[in-house]
VMD Tcl script that draws the C-alpha trace (Angstrom):
set ca {
  {103.78 74.24 -50.91}
  {101.80 71.00 -50.94}
  {104.79 69.08 -52.28}
  {107.00 70.59 -49.55}
  {104.56 69.58 -46.82}
  {104.46 66.06 -48.25}
  {108.26 65.92 -48.17}
  {108.31 67.07 -44.54}
  {105.65 64.70 -43.24}
  {105.79 61.66 -45.52}
  {107.54 59.54 -42.87}
  {105.01 60.50 -40.20}
  {102.12 59.78 -42.56}
  {103.63 56.42 -43.48}
  {104.01 55.47 -39.83}
  {100.45 56.61 -39.20}
  {99.16 54.33 -41.95}
  {101.06 51.38 -40.46}
  {99.57 52.05 -37.01}
  {96.10 52.45 -38.53}
  {96.30 49.13 -40.36}
  {97.76 47.29 -37.34}
  {95.16 48.53 -34.86}
  {92.31 47.99 -37.30}
  {93.48 44.41 -37.87}
  {93.52 43.74 -34.12}
  {89.97 45.02 -33.64}
  {88.66 43.17 -36.71}
  {90.22 39.91 -35.49}
  {88.79 40.43 -32.02}
  {85.32 41.20 -33.39}
  {85.48 37.98 -35.41}
  {86.48 36.04 -32.28}
  {83.69 37.62 -30.25}
  {81.12 36.86 -32.93}
  {82.28 33.24 -33.06}
  {82.07 32.95 -29.28}
  {78.61 34.52 -29.14}
  {77.33 31.74 -31.35}
  {78.25 29.15 -28.70}
  {75.75 28.04 -26.07}
  {78.05 28.83 -23.15}
  {79.80 31.84 -24.64}
  {80.75 33.37 -21.28}
  {83.36 30.62 -20.88}
  {84.96 31.68 -24.12}
  {86.59 34.75 -22.59}
  {88.65 33.05 -19.93}
  {92.37 33.79 -20.45}
  {93.23 30.23 -19.41}
  {91.22 28.22 -21.92}
  {88.80 28.97 -24.72}
  {86.84 25.78 -25.58}
  {84.72 27.43 -28.28}
  {86.65 26.51 -31.38}
  {87.51 30.08 -32.37}
  {89.68 29.90 -35.45}
  {91.79 33.09 -35.08}
  {94.37 32.73 -32.30}
  {91.77 32.38 -29.52}
  {94.20 32.45 -26.60}
  {95.83 35.74 -27.58}
  {92.99 37.80 -29.08}
  {91.95 39.28 -25.75}
  {95.56 40.20 -24.96}
  {96.03 42.06 -28.24}
  {92.68 43.77 -27.71}
  {93.83 44.95 -24.29}
  {97.11 46.29 -25.67}
  {95.33 48.05 -28.55}
  {92.85 49.57 -26.11}
  {95.76 50.99 -24.12}
  {97.62 52.30 -27.18}
  {94.70 54.00 -28.91}
  {94.08 56.71 -26.23}
  {97.78 57.64 -26.50}
  {97.62 58.43 -30.22}
  {96.19 61.96 -29.76}
  {99.16 62.64 -27.49}
  {101.51 61.47 -30.24}
  {99.78 63.74 -32.75}
  {100.00 66.75 -30.46}
  {103.57 66.20 -29.30}
  {105.25 65.07 -32.53}
  {103.15 66.80 -35.21}
  {101.57 69.84 -33.59}
  {104.18 71.13 -31.16}
  {107.19 71.18 -33.59}
  {105.22 72.63 -36.51}
  {106.23 76.27 -35.98}
  {109.27 75.95 -33.65}
  {111.06 73.80 -36.24}
  {110.67 76.58 -38.80}
  {112.11 79.08 -36.32}
  {115.00 76.78 -35.37}
  {115.97 76.20 -39.01}
  {115.18 79.81 -40.01}
  {113.13 78.52 -42.92}
  {110.31 80.85 -41.91}
  {112.41 83.79 -43.13}
  {112.32 82.37 -46.64}
  {108.73 81.10 -46.59}
  {107.21 84.27 -45.15}
  {109.09 86.69 -47.41}
  {107.46 85.16 -50.47}
  {103.99 86.02 -51.69}
  {102.43 83.70 -49.08}
  {101.60 85.31 -45.74}
  {102.33 83.52 -42.44}
  {98.63 82.99 -41.74}
  {98.06 81.48 -45.17}
  {101.19 79.35 -44.80}
  {99.91 78.03 -41.46}
  {96.42 77.49 -42.87}
  {97.71 75.31 -45.72}
  {99.74 73.21 -43.30}
  {96.86 72.81 -40.88}
  {94.46 71.82 -43.64}
  {96.77 69.06 -44.85}
  {97.95 67.78 -41.46}
  {94.56 68.23 -39.83}
  {92.86 66.57 -42.79}
  {95.17 63.58 -42.59}
  {94.53 63.37 -38.83}
  {90.78 63.58 -39.37}
  {90.78 60.85 -42.03}
  {93.08 58.51 -40.10}
  {91.28 58.77 -36.78}
  {87.91 58.74 -38.55}
  {88.68 55.41 -40.22}
  {90.06 53.92 -37.01}
  {87.04 55.17 -35.09}
  {84.72 53.47 -37.59}
  {86.49 50.17 -36.91}
  {86.44 50.54 -33.12}
  {82.79 51.64 -33.16}
  {81.80 48.57 -35.17}
  {83.86 46.41 -32.81}
  {82.16 48.13 -29.86}
  {78.70 47.07 -31.01}
  {79.94 43.47 -30.88}
  {81.67 43.62 -27.51}
  {78.75 45.45 -25.87}
  {76.93 42.12 -25.85}
  {79.39 40.64 -23.36}
  {81.02 43.66 -21.71}
  {80.39 44.19 -18.02}
  {81.41 47.83 -18.46}
  {81.08 49.06 -22.06}
  {81.79 52.54 -20.75}
  {85.47 51.57 -20.60}
  {85.58 52.03 -24.38}
  {83.98 55.49 -24.34}
  {87.13 57.37 -25.33}
  {88.24 54.99 -28.11}
  {85.12 54.81 -30.25}
  {82.52 57.09 -31.75}
  {83.40 60.70 -32.46}
  {85.35 61.33 -29.23}
  {88.78 60.00 -30.40}
  {88.54 62.06 -33.60}
  {87.78 65.26 -31.69}
  {90.47 64.45 -29.13}
  {93.07 64.03 -31.88}
  {92.17 67.36 -33.51}
  {92.33 69.09 -30.14}
  {95.70 67.45 -29.42}
  {97.06 68.68 -32.76}
  {95.91 72.26 -32.21}
  {97.07 72.38 -28.60}
  {100.55 71.43 -29.81}
  {100.47 74.06 -32.56}
  {99.28 76.74 -30.14}
  {102.00 76.00 -27.58}
  {104.63 75.99 -30.33}
  {103.37 79.36 -31.55}
  {103.76 80.87 -28.09}
  {107.04 79.25 -27.00}
  {108.78 78.92 -30.43}
  {111.25 76.30 -29.14}
  {110.85 72.68 -30.14}
  {111.68 70.60 -27.06}
  {110.00 72.86 -24.47}
  {106.91 73.00 -26.69}
  {106.79 69.22 -26.95}
  {107.22 68.76 -23.19}
  {104.54 71.30 -22.28}
  {102.17 69.86 -24.89}
  {102.56 66.38 -23.39}
  {101.79 67.63 -19.88}
  {98.81 69.69 -20.98}
  {97.30 66.89 -23.10}
  {97.66 64.42 -20.23}
  {95.72 66.84 -18.04}
  {93.06 67.28 -20.74}
  {92.65 63.54 -21.26}
  {92.41 62.95 -17.52}
  {89.78 65.67 -17.33}
  {87.78 64.06 -20.15}
  {87.91 60.60 -18.55}
  {86.81 61.92 -15.16}
  {84.40 64.64 -16.24}
  {82.39 63.28 -19.17}
  {79.79 61.43 -16.99}
  {78.75 64.80 -15.54}
  {78.10 66.53 -18.88}
  {74.50 65.30 -18.72}
  {72.48 65.11 -15.48}
  {72.66 61.52 -14.17}
  {69.63 59.51 -13.13}
  {69.28 58.52 -9.48}
  {67.75 55.45 -7.86}
  {67.16 54.67 -4.21}
  {68.03 51.09 -3.24}
  {69.64 50.70 -6.64}
  {71.31 47.32 -6.11}
  {68.13 45.73 -4.79}
  {66.38 46.91 -7.93}
  {69.11 45.28 -9.98}
  {68.72 41.98 -8.13}
  {64.97 42.10 -8.64}
  {65.66 42.65 -12.36}
  {63.85 45.97 -12.39}
  {66.86 47.68 -13.91}
  {68.66 44.68 -15.32}
  {70.63 45.00 -18.54}
  {71.90 42.48 -21.06}
  {74.15 40.45 -18.82}
  {72.44 39.01 -15.74}
  {72.68 41.29 -12.72}
  {74.96 43.69 -14.58}
  {72.96 46.67 -15.81}
  {75.87 48.15 -17.81}
  {75.20 51.46 -16.09}
  {77.97 53.93 -15.35}
  {77.91 54.60 -11.60}
  {78.61 58.31 -11.16}
  {78.28 58.54 -7.38}
  {76.87 56.65 -4.41}
  {75.48 57.95 -1.16}
  {73.44 56.39 1.62}
  {70.03 57.54 2.82}
  {68.16 56.86 6.06}
  {64.62 55.43 5.97}
  {63.18 58.98 6.19}
  {65.17 59.97 3.10}
  {67.86 62.01 4.87}
  {71.25 61.77 3.15}
  {74.12 60.48 5.29}
  {77.12 62.76 4.75}
  {79.73 60.60 6.50}
  {79.04 56.87 6.48}
  {82.08 56.13 8.67}
  {80.92 58.45 11.42}
  {77.33 57.25 11.11}
  {78.37 53.61 11.53}
  {81.20 54.30 13.99}
  {83.91 52.84 11.76}
  {87.53 53.76 12.55}
  {89.59 55.31 9.71}
  {92.27 52.58 9.84}
  {89.80 49.69 9.46}
  {90.88 47.05 6.91}
  {89.00 46.60 3.65}
  {87.38 43.28 4.54}
  {86.36 44.37 8.02}
  {85.16 47.71 6.64}
  {82.81 46.07 4.13}
  {81.44 43.79 6.85}
  {80.77 46.68 9.24}
  {79.10 48.76 6.54}
  {76.86 45.84 5.61}
  {75.98 45.30 9.27}
  {75.26 49.00 9.75}
  {73.06 49.11 6.65}
  {71.02 46.14 7.88}
  {70.65 47.47 11.43}
  {69.59 51.00 10.49}
  {67.77 50.05 7.28}
  {70.00 52.39 5.33}
  {69.63 52.24 1.56}
  {72.12 53.27 -1.14}
  {71.22 56.24 -3.33}
  {73.06 55.77 -6.63}
  {73.50 58.31 -9.41}
  {74.14 56.62 -12.73}
  {74.13 57.00 -16.51}
  {72.12 54.37 -18.35}
  {74.13 52.81 -21.17}
  {71.30 52.39 -23.66}
  {70.02 55.91 -23.09}
  {73.06 58.07 -22.42}
  {76.14 56.59 -24.11}
  {75.71 58.25 -27.50}
  {74.24 61.53 -26.20}
  {77.31 61.82 -23.96}
  {79.47 61.07 -26.99}
  {77.90 63.98 -28.86}
  {78.15 66.40 -25.93}
  {81.78 65.44 -25.26}
  {82.62 65.81 -28.95}
  {80.97 69.24 -29.09}
  {82.98 70.34 -26.04}
  {86.26 69.10 -27.54}
  {85.56 70.74 -30.91}
  {84.67 73.98 -29.13}
  {88.03 73.87 -27.33}
  {89.71 73.15 -30.66}
  {88.17 76.25 -32.23}
  {89.24 78.33 -29.22}
  {92.79 77.02 -29.33}
  {92.96 77.62 -33.10}
  {91.81 81.22 -32.65}
  {94.50 81.77 -29.99}
  {97.10 80.32 -32.36}
  {96.26 82.75 -35.18}
  {96.03 85.65 -32.75}
  {99.53 84.94 -31.45}
  {100.94 84.46 -34.96}
  {99.54 87.82 -36.12}
  {100.82 89.43 -32.93}
  {104.34 88.18 -33.66}
  {104.13 89.65 -37.14}
  {103.43 93.18 -35.85}
}
mol new
graphics top color blue
foreach p $ca { graphics top sphere $p radius 0.5 }
foreach p [lrange $ca 0 end-1] q [lrange $ca 1 end] { graphics top cylinder $p $q radius 0.2 }
display resetview
């Protein structure tokens, strides 16, 4: 059984190893470039795409470009796992009628599926775990210069590992229900895109955000300042405006008398004028980077793993139901 699984998935595992090495190399090179730049006196100039005068040895003009590409590719890998490994796992057996041979032997369908999931899921766990270790190490370096380190939330820590496992099991579950390869792959892609969008939008709300009246003034006065000048590295969850008596303004446009079709530049000017005239202050809800990044990682991971367990249970339930 193990040899057969290896024969079926050796190409996919080989391609996965190539991707793992390539992405890890990009992040290691970029971390080296960032470390070299941070040792310069004027390191902020080292990240201009036009010229890097810091004497970085490893392809200084292209490191940031490769980092950007890698950062775009990495969130797509759980989709690849779900669509090309998870979704066809059972439908391919039905299409080729190999399940009739495998399930008439001494091995039951549930045991057959369990062995496959242990091997494929284990390989997914190891691969994404190693890649996550590299991106997490790289993240500690780039946090020193990043205006928004929250942009890397879904590609480091435990979140990408949990997302990959969930993607795999969502594909397997859909394949178990539909039992046709191409429709299973298509539906898995759509569902995983929805899940990833939900994670990106919803994770800041998994823990109650902090709130601060007149937030930006506090930043300018360096009462909430972070590592990089006036940038506090906070994740802004929402922003409202409050009157001097503390009453929340529900509709800023109506309060300031701004027409809906006002241009962006004119709109900003009118809002600023309205804020100054009425002494309105912004009420900002935010997540502090130093305090909430890793707790949110743990909560998001727990949620994803909980969904993975639920999806796995539905998969086995449907498989046993088909056997009856």
